[in-house]
The first five atom37 places (N, CA, C, CB, O) and aatype in JSON, in Angstrom:
{
  "aatype": [19, 11, 15, 15, 2, 11, 3, 15, 11, 17, 19, 0, 13, 16, 15, 19, 14, 18, 10, 14, 9, 16, 3, 14, 0, 18, 7, 17, 0, 8, 15, 19, 3, 7, 11, 17, 5, 9, 19, 3, 13, 7, 16, 0, 11, 19, 7, 4, 7, 10, 19, 14, 2, 6, 9, 5, 15, 6, 13, 7, 13, 15, 4, 14],
  "atom_mask": [
    [1, 1, 1, 1, 1],
    [1, 1, 1, 1, 1],
    [1, 1, 1, 1, 1],
    [1, 1, 1, 1, 1],
    [1, 1, 1, 1, 1],
    [1, 1, 1, 1, 1],
    [1, 1, 1, 1, 1],
    [1, 1, 1, 1, 1],
    [1, 1, 1, 1, 1],
    [1, 1, 1, 1, 1],
    [1, 1, 1, 1, 1],
    [1, 1, 1, 1, 1],
    [1, 1, 1, 1, 1],
    [1, 1, 1, 1, 1],
    [1, 1, 1, 1, 1],
    [1, 1, 1, 1, 1],
    [1, 1, 1, 1, 1],
    [1, 1, 1, 1, 1],
    [1, 1, 1, 1, 1],
    [1, 1, 1, 1, 1],
    [1, 1, 1, 1, 1],
    [1, 1, 1, 1, 1],
    [1, 1, 1, 1, 1],
    [1, 1, 1, 1, 1],
    [1, 1, 1, 1, 1],
    [1, 1, 1, 1, 1],
    [1, 1, 1, 0, 1],
    [1, 1, 1, 1, 1],
    [1, 1, 1, 1, 1],
    [1, 1, 1, 1, 1],
    [1, 1, 1, 1, 1],
    [1, 1, 1, 1, 1],
    [1, 1, 1, 1, 1],
    [1, 1, 1, 0, 1],
    [1, 1, 1, 1, 1],
    [1, 1, 1, 1, 1],
    [1, 1, 1, 1, 1],
    [1, 1, 1, 1, 1],
    [1, 1, 1, 1, 1],
    [1, 1, 1, 1, 1],
    [1, 1, 1, 1, 1],
    [1, 1, 1, 0, 1],
    [1, 1, 1, 1, 1],
    [1, 1, 1, 1, 1],
    [1, 1, 1, 1, 1],
    [1, 1, 1, 1, 1],
    [1, 1, 1, 0, 1],
    [1, 1, 1, 1, 1],
    [1, 1, 1, 0, 1],
    [1, 1, 1, 1, 1],
    [1, 1, 1, 1, 1],
    [1, 1, 1, 1, 1],
    [1, 1, 1, 1, 1],
    [1, 1, 1, 1, 1],
    [1, 1, 1, 1, 1],
    [1, 1, 1, 1, 1],
    [1, 1, 1, 1, 1],
    [1, 1, 1, 1, 1],
    [1, 1, 1, 1, 1],
    [1, 1, 1, 0, 1],
    [1, 1, 1, 1, 1],
    [1, 1, 1, 1, 1],
    [1, 1, 1, 1, 1],
    [1, 1, 1, 1, 1]
  ],
  "atom_positions": [
    [[110.04, 102.45, 112.22], [108.72, 102.17, 111.69], [108.19, 103.44, 111.04], [107.76, 101.66, 112.8], [108.24, 104.52, 111.62]],
    [[107.67, 103.28, 109.83], [107.07, 104.41, 109.13], [105.74, 103.97, 108.54], [108.01, 104.96, 108.02], [105.65, 102.94, 107.87]],
    [[104.72, 104.76, 108.79], [103.37, 104.48, 108.31], [103.17, 105.03, 106.9], [102.33, 105.06, 109.26], [103.72, 106.08, 106.57]],
    [[102.41, 104.33, 106.1], [102.08, 104.78, 104.75], [101.15, 105.99, 104.81], [101.45, 103.64, 103.94], [100.23, 106.03, 105.63]],
    [[101.4, 106.95, 103.95], [100.48, 108.09, 103.81], [99.27, 107.72, 102.96], [101.22, 109.29, 103.2], [98.23, 108.36, 103.07]],
    [[99.4, 106.7, 102.13], [98.31, 106.28, 101.25], [97.31, 105.39, 101.96], [98.87, 105.56, 100.05], [96.11, 105.41, 101.67]],
    [[97.81, 104.59, 102.92], [96.95, 103.67, 103.67], [97.61, 103.41, 105.01], [96.7, 102.32, 102.88], [98.57, 102.64, 105.1]],
    [[97.11, 104.04, 106.05], [97.74, 103.97, 107.37], [97.71, 102.57, 108.0], [97.06, 104.93, 108.3], [98.27, 102.36, 109.08]],
    [[97.08, 101.63, 107.33], [97.07, 100.25, 107.84], [98.3, 99.48, 107.39], [95.81, 99.53, 107.38], [98.45, 98.3, 107.71]],
    [[99.19, 100.14, 106.64], [100.45, 99.54, 106.21], [101.61, 100.31, 106.83], [100.57, 99.53, 104.66], [101.6, 101.54, 106.85]],
    [[102.61, 99.58, 107.34], [103.84, 100.2, 107.83], [105.04, 99.41, 107.3], [103.85, 100.25, 109.38], [104.97, 98.21, 107.06]],
    [[106.14, 100.14, 107.13], [107.42, 99.52, 106.8], [108.3, 99.68, 108.02], [108.08, 100.16, 105.51], [108.22, 100.69, 108.72]],
    [[109.15, 98.69, 108.28], [110.04, 98.77, 109.43], [111.4, 98.19, 109.06], [109.45, 98.03, 110.65], [111.52, 97.4, 108.13]],
    [[112.42, 98.6, 109.8], [113.77, 98.08, 109.59], [114.27, 97.43, 110.86], [114.72, 99.2, 109.13], [113.8, 97.72, 111.96]],
    [[115.23, 96.58, 110.68], [115.87, 95.89, 111.81], [117.37, 95.88, 111.56], [115.31, 94.43, 111.98], [117.84, 95.44, 110.51]],
    [[118.12, 96.38, 112.52], [119.57, 96.39, 112.43], [120.1, 95.36, 113.43], [120.16, 97.83, 112.71], [119.76, 95.42, 114.61]],
    [[120.91, 94.42, 112.97], [121.39, 93.38, 113.88], [122.29, 93.93, 114.98], [122.14, 92.32, 113.1], [123.02, 94.89, 114.78]],
    [[122.21, 93.31, 116.13], [123.04, 93.7, 117.26], [124.51, 93.44, 116.95], [122.6, 92.94, 118.53], [125.37, 94.28, 117.21]],
    [[124.8, 92.27, 116.4], [126.16, 91.93, 115.98], [126.23, 91.99, 114.46], [126.57, 90.52, 116.51], [125.27, 91.61, 113.79]],
    [[127.33, 92.45, 113.91], [127.42, 92.62, 112.45], [127.72, 91.31, 111.71], [128.5, 93.62, 112.12], [128.59, 91.28, 110.83]],
    [[127.01, 90.26, 112.04], [127.22, 88.98, 111.35], [126.12, 88.71, 110.32], [127.27, 87.84, 112.37], [126.14, 87.69, 109.64]],
    [[125.19, 89.62, 110.22], [124.11, 89.5, 109.23], [123.76, 90.9, 108.74], [122.86, 88.8, 109.85], [124.13, 91.89, 109.36]],
    [[123.06, 90.97, 107.63], [122.69, 92.24, 107.03], [121.48, 92.85, 107.72], [122.4, 92.06, 105.55], [120.67, 92.14, 108.3]],
    [[121.37, 94.19, 107.66], [120.13, 94.81, 108.11], [118.97, 94.28, 107.26], [120.22, 96.38, 108.02], [119.16, 93.89, 106.11]],
    [[117.8, 94.26, 107.82], [116.63, 93.74, 107.12], [115.47, 94.72, 107.24], [116.23, 92.36, 107.66], [115.51, 95.64, 108.06]],
    [[114.45, 94.51, 106.43], [113.26, 95.34, 106.53], [112.03, 94.46, 106.36], [113.27, 96.47, 105.48], [112.12, 93.31, 105.93]],
    [[110.9, 95.02, 106.71], [109.68, 94.25, 106.61], [108.45, 95.12, 106.48], [0.0, 0.0, 0.0], [108.52, 96.35, 106.5]],
    [[107.34, 94.45, 106.34], [106.03, 95.08, 106.21], [105.08, 94.51, 107.24], [105.47, 94.89, 104.79], [105.1, 93.32, 107.52]],
    [[104.27, 95.38, 107.79], [103.21, 94.94, 108.69], [101.9, 95.59, 108.25], [103.54, 95.31, 110.18], [101.9, 96.68, 107.68]],
    [[100.8, 94.91, 108.5], [99.48, 95.35, 108.07], [98.51, 95.18, 109.23], [99.01, 94.56, 106.81], [98.51, 94.15, 109.9]],
    [[97.69, 96.17, 109.44], [96.69, 96.1, 110.49], [95.4, 95.49, 109.93], [96.42, 97.51, 111.08], [94.82, 95.99, 108.97]],
    [[94.97, 94.41, 110.56], [93.74, 93.73, 110.17], [92.88, 93.6, 111.42], [94.02, 92.32, 109.52], [93.3, 93.0, 112.41]],
    [[91.7, 94.16, 111.37], [90.78, 94.14, 112.52], [91.44, 94.67, 113.79], [90.27, 92.72, 112.76], [91.22, 94.14, 114.88]],
    [[92.26, 95.71, 113.62], [92.9, 96.36, 114.77], [94.12, 95.65, 115.32], [0.0, 0.0, 0.0], [94.68, 96.07, 116.33]],
    [[94.55, 94.57, 114.66], [95.73, 93.82, 115.12], [96.8, 93.88, 114.03], [95.37, 92.34, 115.45], [96.53, 93.64, 112.86]],
    [[98.02, 94.21, 114.45], [99.14, 94.29, 113.51], [99.71, 92.9, 113.26], [100.24, 95.24, 114.03], [99.95, 92.13, 114.19]],
    [[99.93, 92.61, 111.97], [100.51, 91.33, 111.57], [101.7, 91.6, 110.67], [99.46, 90.43, 110.85], [101.62, 92.43, 109.76]],
    [[102.8, 90.92, 110.91], [103.95, 91.03, 110.01], [103.62, 90.24, 108.75], [105.27, 90.51, 110.68], [103.31, 89.05, 108.81]],
    [[103.69, 90.93, 107.62], [103.36, 90.31, 106.34], [104.58, 89.63, 105.73], [102.8, 91.36, 105.37], [104.48, 88.53, 105.19]],
    [[105.74, 90.29, 105.82], [106.97, 89.74, 105.27], [108.15, 90.45, 105.91], [107.0, 89.88, 103.72], [108.02, 91.59, 106.37]],
    [[109.31, 89.77, 105.93], [110.5, 90.31, 106.57], [111.71, 89.64, 105.94], [110.47, 90.08, 108.11], [111.72, 88.43, 105.73]],
    [[112.75, 90.43, 105.64], [113.95, 89.85, 105.06], [114.88, 90.91, 104.51], [0.0, 0.0, 0.0], [114.84, 92.06, 104.93]],
    [[115.73, 90.5, 103.56], [116.72, 91.41, 102.99], [116.54, 91.66, 101.5], [118.09, 90.88, 103.24], [117.14, 92.59, 100.97]],
    [[115.74, 90.88, 100.82], [115.54, 91.06, 99.38], [114.15, 90.61, 98.97], [116.61, 90.29, 98.59], [113.61, 89.64, 99.5]],
    [[113.59, 91.32, 98.01], [112.26, 91.0, 97.46], [111.2, 90.89, 98.55], [112.31, 89.71, 96.68], [110.26, 90.1, 98.43]],
    [[111.34, 91.67, 99.58], [110.43, 91.63, 100.71], [109.09, 92.25, 100.32], [111.03, 92.36, 101.94], [109.05, 93.38, 99.82]],
    [[108.02, 91.55, 100.55], [106.69, 92.05, 100.26], [106.2, 91.78, 98.86], [0.0, 0.0, 0.0], [105.04, 92.05, 98.55]],
    [[107.06, 91.27, 98.0], [106.65, 91.02, 96.61], [105.49, 90.03, 96.56], [107.85, 90.49, 95.77], [105.58, 88.92, 97.09]],
    [[104.4, 90.45, 95.93], [103.21, 89.62, 95.85], [102.34, 89.67, 97.09], [0.0, 0.0, 0.0], [101.27, 89.07, 97.13]],
    [[102.8, 90.38, 98.12], [102.06, 90.45, 99.37], [101.63, 91.86, 99.74], [102.88, 89.88, 100.49], [100.59, 92.07, 100.37]],
    [[102.43, 92.84, 99.33], [102.17, 94.25, 99.65], [101.79, 94.95, 98.35], [103.43, 94.94, 100.32], [102.47, 94.78, 97.34]],
    [[100.71, 95.74, 98.36], [100.31, 96.43, 97.13], [101.46, 97.27, 96.54], [99.09, 97.34, 97.41], [102.22, 97.91, 97.28]],
    [[101.57, 97.25, 95.22], [102.65, 97.98, 94.53], [102.65, 99.46, 94.88], [102.51, 97.82, 93.03], [103.72, 100.05, 95.03]],
    [[101.48, 100.08, 95.01], [101.42, 101.51, 95.33], [101.99, 101.81, 96.71], [99.97, 102.01, 95.24], [102.55, 102.88, 96.93]],
    [[101.85, 100.89, 97.64], [102.42, 101.07, 98.98], [103.93, 100.88, 98.91], [101.78, 100.07, 100.0], [104.68, 101.66, 99.49]],
    [[104.39, 99.86, 98.2], [105.83, 99.63, 98.06], [106.52, 100.82, 97.4], [106.09, 98.37, 97.25], [107.57, 101.27, 97.85]],
    [[105.92, 101.32, 96.32], [106.56, 102.44, 95.61], [106.61, 103.7, 96.45], [105.82, 102.73, 94.31], [107.52, 104.51, 96.29]],
    [[105.66, 103.89, 97.35], [105.67, 105.03, 98.24], [106.95, 105.05, 99.1], [104.43, 105.02, 99.14], [107.47, 106.12, 99.43]],
    [[107.45, 103.87, 99.44], [108.65, 103.75, 100.28], [109.92, 103.54, 99.44], [108.48, 102.58, 101.25], [111.0, 103.34, 99.99]],
    [[109.78, 103.59, 98.13], [110.95, 103.45, 97.26], [111.31, 102.02, 96.91], [0.0, 0.0, 0.0], [112.41, 101.77, 96.42]],
    [[110.42, 101.08, 97.14], [110.67, 99.68, 96.81], [109.86, 99.28, 95.58], [110.32, 98.77, 98.0], [108.86, 99.91, 95.26]],
    [[110.31, 98.24, 94.91], [109.56, 97.69, 93.79], [109.92, 96.22, 93.64], [109.85, 98.47, 92.46], [110.95, 95.77, 94.14]],
    [[109.06, 95.49, 92.96], [109.31, 94.08, 92.72], [109.59, 93.88, 91.24], [108.1, 93.21, 93.18], [108.99, 94.52, 90.38]],
    [[110.52, 92.97, 90.95], [110.86, 92.71, 89.54], [109.72, 92.05, 88.79], [112.1, 91.84, 89.43], [109.84, 91.78, 87.6]]
  ]
}
C-alpha cells in the first residue's frame, strides 16, 4: 500500500496471488468520511474514470 503525496485520501495497493494461477493485480482505495473504500481492483485499466488522472500519473499509471 502506498499513499499519494498529492492527496493522502488516495492509496494504491497490489495483490500477489498465493498460487500462480492468476496475475498479480492492483487497486485503488479512497478515504471518504474517515472510511476506506476500494474504488477499483484488477489487472488492466484499473481506476480509469474513477481515480483522478493526477493521482494515477503520480503512481505511473494512465488511462487510454
